[in-house]
C-alpha positions in Angstrom: 87.9 139.0 103.7 88.9 142.4 102.3 85.3 143.3 101.5 84.2 142.2 105.0 87.0 144.1 106.8 85.5 146.7 109.0 82.0 145.4 108.9 80.3 143.9 112.1 80.4 140.4 110.5 84.0 140.8 109.3 85.1 142.0 112.7 83.4 139.0 114.4 85.3 136.7 112.0 88.6 138.4 112.7 88.1 138.3 116.5 87.7 134.5 116.2 90.5 134.0 113.6 88.0 132.7 111.1 88.7 133.2 107.4 86.5 132.8 104.3 88.4 132.5 101.0 88.8 130.3 97.9 89.6 130.2 94.2 88.2 129.5 90.8 90.3 127.4 88.4 89.5 126.9 84.7 91.5 125.3 81.9 91.7 123.8 78.5 93.7 121.1 76.6 94.8 120.4 73.0 95.3 116.7 72.6 96.2 114.1 70.0 93.3 112.2 71.3 89.7 113.1 70.5 86.4 113.9 72.1 84.6 112.8 75.3 86.9 110.8 77.6 89.6 110.9 74.9 92.4 111.8 77.3 91.3 109.1 79.8 93.0 107.4 81.8 95.1 110.5 82.2 93.7 112.8 84.9 92.0 115.1 85.5 91.3 116.6 82.1 89.5 113.5 80.8 87.8 115.1 77.8 90.2 115.8 74.9 90.4 119.2 73.2 88.0 120.8 75.7 87.5 123.8 78.0 86.3 123.1 81.5 85.8 124.6 84.9 88.1 122.4 87.0 87.0 123.7 90.4 85.4 126.5 92.2 86.3 126.2 95.9 85.2 128.0 99.0 86.9 127.6 102.4 85.6 128.6 105.8 88.3 127.8 108.3 90.1 128.5 111.5 93.7 127.3 111.7 94.8 126.3 115.3 97.9 128.0 116.6 100.5 125.2 116.8 103.6 127.4 117.2 103.2 127.9 120.9 103.3 125.8 124.2 101.0 127.9 126.3 97.5 126.7 125.7 95.2 124.3 123.8 93.7 125.6 120.6 91.1 124.5 118.1 90.3 124.9 114.4 88.1 123.6 111.7 87.6 123.6 107.9 84.5 123.4 105.8 85.3 123.4 102.1 83.0 123.1 99.1 84.0 122.2 95.5 82.1 122.5 92.3 83.5 121.5 88.9 84.7 118.6 86.8 87.2 117.7 89.5 84.4 116.6 91.8 84.8 113.2 90.1 88.3 112.8 91.5 87.3 113.5 95.2 83.9 111.7 95.3 83.3 109.9 98.6 80.7 107.2 98.6 77.8 108.4 100.7 78.4 112.2 100.2 76.7 113.3 97.0 78.3 110.3 95.3 75.2 109.5 93.1 76.3 112.4 90.8 79.1 110.1 89.7 78.1 106.5 90.4 74.5 106.9 89.1 74.5 109.9 86.8 78.1 110.1 85.6 77.6 113.9 85.6 80.2 116.0 83.9 80.0 118.7 86.6 79.2 118.1 90.3 79.9 119.3 93.8 81.2 117.8 97.0 82.7 118.7 100.4 86.3 117.5 100.2 87.1 118.7 103.8 84.7 118.8 106.7 86.7 118.5 109.9 87.5 119.8 113.4 91.0 120.2 114.9 92.1 120.2 118.6 95.7 121.1 119.3 97.3 120.1 122.6 100.9 121.3 123.2 101.4 119.0 126.2 101.4 115.8 124.2 104.9 115.2 122.9 106.1 118.5 121.5 102.6 119.3 120.3 99.8 117.1 119.0 96.8 117.8 116.7 93.7 115.6 116.6 91.6 115.9 113.4 88.1 114.5 113.2 85.8 114.5 110.2 86.5 114.2 106.4 90.1 115.1 105.6 92.5 114.7 102.8 94.5 111.4 103.0 98.0 111.7 104.5 101.0 111.6 102.3 101.3 112.4 98.6 103.2 115.2 96.8 100.2 116.3 94.7 96.9 117.7 96.0 93.3 117.5 94.8 92.7 121.2 95.6 94.6 122.9 92.8 96.0 125.8 94.8 98.5 123.3 96.4 99.2 121.4 93.2 102.6 121.9 91.4 101.1 121.3 87.9 97.9 121.9 86.0 97.3 118.2 85.3 97.8 115.3 87.7 100.0 112.3 87.6 98.6 108.8 86.8 99.6 107.5 90.2 97.9 110.3 92.1 94.7 110.0 90.0 94.3 106.3 91.0 95.1 106.4 94.7 92.7 107.4 97.5 91.8 111.0 98.1 89.9 111.5 101.4 89.0 109.6 104.5 86.3 110.0 107.2 87.5 109.4 110.7 90.1 110.7 113.2 93.9 111.1 112.9 96.4 112.2 115.6 99.6 113.9 114.5 102.3 114.2 117.2 105.6 116.0 117.0 108.0 113.7 118.9 111.1 115.9 118.5 112.5 118.5 116.3 113.1 115.9 113.6 110.3 113.3 114.0 106.6 113.3 113.7 104.2 110.3 114.0 100.6 110.0 112.9 98.0 107.3 113.7 94.4 107.3 112.5 91.2 105.2 112.3 88.7 105.8 109.6 85.9 104.2 107.6 88.0 103.4 104.6 89.3 105.3 101.6 86.7 107.6 100.1 83.8 105.9 102.0 81.5 107.6 104.5 81.0 105.7 107.9 77.3 105.1 107.2 77.9 103.2 103.9 77.8 99.4 103.6 81.3 99.5 102.1 82.7 101.2 105.3 85.1 99.1 107.3 87.5 99.9 110.2 90.8 101.1 108.5 94.1 102.1 110.2 96.4 104.8 108.9 100.0 105.1 110.3 102.7 107.4 109.1 106.1 108.6 110.3 108.1 111.7 109.0 111.7 112.6 109.5 113.1 116.1 108.7 116.8 116.9 108.8 118.1 119.7 111.1 118.6 121.9 108.0 115.1 121.0 106.6 116.8 120.2 103.3 115.8 116.5 103.6 112.4 115.1 104.4 111.4 111.4 104.5 107.7 110.4 104.8 106.5 106.8 105.2 102.8 106.0 105.2 100.6 103.0 105.5 97.7 105.0 104.2 94.8 102.6 104.8 95.2 99.1 106.2 92.3 96.7 106.5 91.2 93.4 104.9 91.6 95.0 101.4 88.4 93.3 100.3 86.9 94.6 97.0 84.8 97.7 97.6 84.5 101.4 96.6 88.2 102.4 96.3 89.1 100.1 99.2 92.8 99.7 98.5 95.6 99.2 101.0 98.2 101.8 100.1 101.9 101.9 101.3 103.8 105.0 100.3 107.4 106.3 100.4 108.1 110.1 99.8 111.4 111.9 99.8 112.1 115.6 99.4 115.5 117.3 99.0 116.2 121.0 98.6 119.5 121.7 96.9 119.2 125.5 97.1 116.4 128.0 97.7 115.7 127.7 94.0 116.0 124.0 93.2 114.3 121.0 94.8 113.4 117.4 93.9 110.8 115.0 95.3 109.9 111.4 94.7 106.9 109.3 95.6 106.8 105.5 95.3 103.9 103.3 96.3 102.2 99.9 96.2 98.5 99.4 96.5 96.2 96.4 96.2 92.7 95.0 96.7 91.6 91.4 97.1 88.5 89.5 95.9 88.1 91.8 92.9 85.5 90.5 90.4 86.9 89.4 87.0 85.7 91.1 83.9 82.2 90.0 83.1 81.3 89.5 86.8 79.0 91.8 88.8 80.7 94.9 90.1 79.6 97.8 92.4 79.2 101.4 90.9 82.5 103.3 90.8 84.7 100.2 91.2 86.3 98.5 88.2 86.6 94.7 87.6 90.1 93.2 87.1 91.7 91.3 84.2 92.0 88.1 86.2 93.8 84.9 85.0 91.6 82.7 82.8 89.0 80.7 84.7 89.0 82.8 87.9 85.9 84.8 88.9 87.9 87.0 91.2 91.5 87.8 92.0 93.8 90.2 93.8 94.7 93.4 91.9 97.7 95.6 92.6 99.2 98.7 91.2 102.7 100.3 91.8 104.2 103.6 91.0 107.5 105.5 91.0 107.8 109.2 90.3 110.3 112.1 90.2 109.7 115.8 90.4 112.4 118.4 89.6 111.3 122.0 90.4 113.2 125.2 89.8 112.2 128.8 90.8 113.2 131.2 88.0 112.0 134.4 89.7 109.7 135.4 92.6 106.7 134.9 90.2 107.9 132.0 88.0 108.9 128.4 88.4 109.3 125.5 86.0 109.2 121.8 86.7 109.4 118.4 85.2 107.4 115.4 86.4 108.3 111.8 85.3 106.5 108.7 86.4 106.0 105.0 85.9 102.7 103.5 86.8 101.9 99.7 86.6 98.2 98.8 86.7 98.9 95.1 86.9 95.3 93.8 86.6 93.7 96.9 85.1 91.5 97.5 88.1 92.6 101.1 88.6 92.4 102.4 85.0 90.4 99.7 83.1 93.5 98.6 81.2 96.1 96.0 82.4 99.2 97.9 81.3 102.3 99.8 82.4 102.3 103.5 81.8 104.9 106.2 81.5 104.2 109.9 81.8 106.4 113.0 81.4 105.3 116.6 81.9 107.1 120.0 81.6 105.2 122.8 83.2 105.6 126.5 83.9 103.8 128.5 86.6 103.6 132.3 86.4 101.9 134.5 89.0 100.3 137.4 87.1 99.4 139.0 90.4 99.3 137.8 94.0 95.9 136.4 93.3 96.1 135.0 89.7 98.4 132.3 88.3 98.6 130.6 85.0 100.1 127.1 84.4 100.8 126.0 80.8 102.4 122.6 80.3 103.3 119.9 77.7 102.5 116.3 78.7 103.2 113.0 77.0 101.6 109.7 78.1 102.4 106.1 76.8 100.8 102.8 77.6 103.1 99.8 77.0 100.8 96.8 77.0 97.5 98.1 75.7 95.9 100.8 73.6 94.7 102.7 76.6 94.2 106.3 75.2 91.8 107.9 72.8 89.0 105.6 73.9 91.1 102.5 73.7 92.6 103.1 70.2 96.1 104.5 70.9 99.2 103.7 73.0 100.5 107.3 73.1 99.1 110.7 73.7 100.5 114.2 73.6 98.8 117.2 75.3 99.2 120.9 75.6 97.2 122.1 78.6 96.9 125.3 80.6 94.8 126.7 83.4 94.2 130.0 85.1 93.6 130.1 88.9 92.1 133.1 90.6 92.1 133.4 94.4 89.6 135.4 96.3 
């Protein structure tokens, strides 16, 4: 935008409040596991002892003005992503063959492709979003600029990422917001055979001081029948700010699918079977999670944090291993400039009931990971 400033094209963008921007994020990890997929099922750095381009992202967007009561406004976002992280945000029907057919290391996708309409006369302001958007809820984010750590938690790696449909967010009062949406299912485009009508409903409460925030989400409710990431997901999130420097957050959830094929039965690309009880050809498969984040800002350019989580993949349908997991990460974020940040961290993973790491040979894994993110 700085380079375009003062040019005819740049002035036209500025007149219409449209911005073009993005970032490049690359990283590496040193791990006690080895080789291709050695860190799996930890996400997103699945290859052990490797350097990778996590994501190169470009945004073209207009953000509607929602801090006014005078007029309706509109906005949109088109985002493109290239890198290894495309695997984590793949939507069936949108370049998904890169993952489901080719299992490509690097790929591209359009994680956001939506249009917004803001109407200040509905409640205390309402926004209707239509298109492909990031699922509601969650503490972490697929797009790394918004993520508090370099790596991602287990629970976030194995819940849904994006939906294609429409969602209405309404501010009911100073403290309350409600959201209701209808989409084609988690990570499935409307034109795919796995698509099915799916309801999303959330409610959020913020205290008068904004020090406390509670967010409840039924983030995908349908028949839960086995399909490409077709889980029904129910989330609880809570944030508390102790001071301007110290805050905590927790996310707890339960997700499930029904009619999941047992191991050895036919499956669809990109959807694992389950470790069903002996003699059953299909069964229900659930996963649950609990997490805690403690974040502290040291200076204007530095903050540190600890993430601890417990993740229970009861039938192994999410990770491929029917086991409970524990993960702890200590990370440091430092802004070298207003456009460049680095995020080193130390992470420990453990699987209690199976040798899930290092290609199914170890119960525990230790990583040192770091990335560098450059905004433009």
